[in-house]
C-alpha positions, 0 to 999 in steps of 0.5 A, a space after each residue: 523489521 517484520 514483513 510478516 505482520 502483512 504478509 498475505 494480507 491485501 489492503 485497498 488504500 484511497 487517498 484524500 490529499 496530495 498527488 495521488 488525491 481521489 485515487 484508490 490502490 491495491 496492495 498484495 503483500 507476499 510471505 516471499 517479503 514482496 508485494 504488488 500493487 495496482 491502481 484501481 478504478 472507480 468501480 474497483 477494477 484493476 487499472 492495468 497490470 499490478 506493478 511488482 516490487 521484490 521486498 518491503 519493510 513492515 513493523 508494528 507500533 503496538 496493536 494498532 498502528 503499522 508501518 510499511 516501505 518500500 521502494 517502488 521500480 519508479 524510483 519512488 519510496 513510500 512509507 505508510 503508517 496504518 491506524 487499524 483502529 481508526 482505518 486512517 493511514 498517512 504516506 509519505 512519498 520520496 525520491 531523490 529530488 522531493 517528497 509528499 505527504 498523503 493522508 487517506 483511508 484503508 481497508 483489508 481486502 479478502 479474496 477481492 476482484 483485483 487479487 487475481 491480477 496480483 498472483 
């Protein structure tokens, strides 16, 4: 896999449907191969402390599509496909008992309010 394709980048994901419908999260992908994510409130501020994940995997499917996957500390794996041309995403969350498909949009964020919380 190619984690370096998202290393050093931050993305805000907002889900249209599924269990996270209407919720936004900011993901910060670190150069060391780890990431952190935090749920955002309606004003775009972090709700609580970020969750840290030791490793993630990322791969490119051409110039416009990126696939990212990680196992959260809660035991849920999130695999997300980002379409950079449209700004849309599809995510599949799964655990040992179930799985959920979610759709949404994303944007790359630069030095936003939540970034400092991930340091």
